[in-house]
C-alpha positions as CSV (number, residue, x, y, z in Angstrom):
1,Q,109.5,134.0,125.3
2,M,108.5,130.3,125.0
3,D,105.5,129.3,122.9
4,N,103.5,126.0,122.7
5,L,104.5,124.6,126.0
6,P,102.3,121.7,127.1
7,M,100.8,121.7,130.6
8,G,103.2,120.7,133.4
9,K,105.8,121.7,135.9
10,Y,109.0,123.3,134.5
11,I,112.3,124.4,135.9
12,V,113.6,127.4,134.0
13,C,117.3,128.4,134.2
14,A,119.0,131.4,132.7
15,E,122.5,132.9,132.6
16,A,123.5,136.5,131.9
17,R,126.9,136.6,130.1
18,L,129.2,139.4,129.3
19,D,131.6,138.2,126.7
20,E,132.7,134.8,128.1
21,D,132.1,135.6,131.7
22,V,128.8,134.6,133.5
23,V,127.6,137.6,135.3
24,Q,124.5,136.1,136.8
25,N,122.6,132.8,136.7
26,N,119.2,131.9,138.2
27,C,116.7,129.0,138.2
28,F,113.1,128.9,139.2
29,E,110.2,126.5,139.1
30,T,107.0,127.3,137.3
31,I,103.7,125.5,136.5
32,V,102.0,125.8,133.1
33,D,98.3,125.2,133.6
34,R,97.1,125.6,130.1
35,L,97.8,127.4,126.9
36,D,96.2,130.8,127.0
37,N,96.3,131.6,123.2
38,N,93.5,129.1,122.4
39,T,95.5,127.3,119.8
40,L,96.2,123.5,119.6
41,Q,99.7,122.1,119.7
42,S,101.1,121.0,116.4
43,G,101.1,117.3,117.5
44,V,97.4,117.4,118.4
45,I,96.7,119.0,115.0
46,A,98.7,116.2,113.3
47,V,96.8,113.5,115.2
48,I,93.4,115.1,114.3
49,A,94.5,115.4,110.6
50,V,95.5,111.7,110.5
51,A,92.3,110.6,112.2
52,M,90.2,112.6,109.7
53,F,92.1,111.1,106.8
54,I,91.5,107.6,108.1
55,V,87.8,108.2,108.6
56,I,87.3,109.8,105.2
57,S,89.4,107.0,103.5
58,T,87.3,104.3,105.3
59,I,84.0,106.0,104.1
60,L,85.3,106.2,100.5
61,Y,86.4,102.6,100.6
62,A,83.0,101.5,101.9
63,I,81.2,103.4,99.2
64,Y,83.6,101.9,96.5
65,Y,83.1,98.3,97.9
66,R,79.3,98.7,98.0
67,I,79.3,99.8,94.3
68,Q,81.5,97.0,93.3
69,S,79.4,94.5,95.2
70,I,76.2,95.7,93.5
71,R,77.9,95.5,90.1
72,R,79.2,92.0,90.8
73,K,75.7,90.8,91.9
74,R,74.2,92.3,88.7
75,R,76.8,90.5,86.6
76,E,76.2,87.2,88.4
77,K,72.4,87.6,88.0
78,E,72.8,88.3,84.2
79,F,75.1,85.3,83.9
80,Q,72.6,83.1,85.8
81,S,69.8,84.2,83.5
82,K,71.9,83.4,80.4
83,V,72.7,80.0,81.8
84,E,69.0,79.3,82.5
85,N,68.1,80.4,79.0
86,I,70.7,78.1,77.5
87,A,69.6,75.3,79.7
88,T,65.9,75.8,78.7
89,K,66.9,75.8,75.0
90,E,69.0,72.6,75.5
91,K,66.1,70.9,77.3
92,K,63.7,71.9,74.4
93,M,66.1,70.6,71.9
94,A,66.6,67.3,73.8
95,E,62.8,66.8,74.0
96,A,62.4,67.5,70.3
97,E,65.1,65.0,69.5
98,K,63.5,62.3,71.7
99,C,62.6,59.2,70.0
100,D,59.2,57.6,70.4
101,S,59.9,54.1,69.2
102,Y,62.6,51.8,70.5
103,I,63.6,48.3,69.4
104,T,65.0,46.1,72.0
105,F,67.0,42.9,71.1
106,S,67.2,40.1,73.5
107,N,70.5,38.8,72.2
108,E,73.6,40.0,74.0
109,P,75.7,41.6,71.3
110,F,72.9,44.1,70.3
111,E,72.1,47.4,71.9
112,E,68.9,49.4,72.2
113,R,68.6,51.9,69.3
114,C,66.3,54.7,68.4
115,I,64.6,54.4,65.0
116,M,63.2,57.6,63.6
């Protein structure tokens, strides 16, 4: 009995032996149309399992990547708001320290200075 044969044309040969002597031998040709036990071959099962693993892994990676992307955008947004807050504070401090009266000297060795 032979199990799990794929479809195709086969030549089957057999020998009948008695001790070391060949009593009878015969070959015949047969065609296997399909498996009649309604089971898949082991190679087909392996390919399906690998394909399912790849699909599930890809879906899990896509979910992981999306979560990391959302987290990264949130961190960048928080960082941007912190930078904007610091810039606003710096601008207010610079405006508060601005001097209203300047003295300008026409002579070359002197510079413009702020007098408070």
